[in-house]
N, C-alpha and C positions, 0 to 999 in steps of 0.2 A: 267487818271482821266479826267472826263469831266469838262466843265466850271462851271456847276451847283454845282457839288461836291466840286470843288475848292473854289467857292464862299461861300458855307456853311461852309466848314472846316476853311477857313480864318476867317470868322465871329466868329465861336466858339472859335478859338484859341485866337483872340483878347479879347473876353469876359473872357476867362479863365485867360489870362495874367493880365488883369485889375483887376479881382477878387483876384488873388494872391497878388497883390500890395495894395488891399483895395481901389481901385480907380475906381469902376464901374460907368459908366456914367448913368444918368437918362434916356437918350434917345440916340439912334443911328439913324442918318439920312443917308440913302443911296441915293446917287445921281445917278439916272438912265439915265441921259442925253446920255451917250455913249452906252446904251443898246438899240439896234435897233431891236433885235429879242430875244425872249425867247420861249422855248418849254415847254412841260409839266414837264420835268425833272428840268428845271430852275425854273419854277413856284413852284414846290415842294420844291426846295432848299430854296426859299424865305420863304415859310410857315414854313419849318423846322427851319430856323434861327429865325423867329418870335417866334415860340414856345420855342425855346432854350433861347432866350433873356428874355422871360416872366418868365422862371424859375429863372432867376437872378433879377427879378423885374425891368427889363430894357425895356423901350418902343422902338419899331422899327417903323420908318416912312420912306416912300419913297418920293422922290422928282424928278420932271422933267421927269415923265414917259411918253414916247411917246404914242399916242393914240393906235397904233397897238399893242404895248407891253401891254398896259393897257387892251386891249380887250382880249389878250391871257391869261393874269393873271386872268381876270374875268371869262373866259370860263373854266379855270382850277380850279376855286374855291379859288384862292389865295386872291382875293379882299374880298370875303366873310370872309375868315379867318382873314386877317389883319384888315379889316374894311376900307371902303371908306374914313372915316375921318382921316386916317393916311397916305393918299396920297395927296401930295401937288404939286401945280404948280411950285413953286420955292423952292430952298434950304432955302432962307431967310424966307419964309412963314413957313416952317417946323421947323426951329430953333426958330422963334418967338412963334409958338404954343407950342413947348416943354418948352421954357423959361416961358411962361405964366402959363402953367400947373404946372411946378416946383415951381414957386413963389407962386401960389395959395395954393399948398399943404404945402409949408413951412410956410405960414402965418396961415394955419389951425392947425399946430402942436402945 
């Protein structure tokens, strides 16, 4: 099994386990700091996990994506799928954005 498939399978497994416990998160932030290379298979794994998370009404954000990795994700169409607005410079920025969105939605309920 390749790294992209393992990434996607692990993400799906975590969502399934959380769903079974009734503890789905509002947002998953994936820290890409250690990802220095991604190919089209890896980019597809990211978009597949994004789509899978959306099925559970869970947002997916990326943080600390290196410029070369971002460029490959962009060329592969992953950035268009996920949305540039879900890619953050820092994990803190991603968490803050998710918290603000959740608080705003909770206040509107």
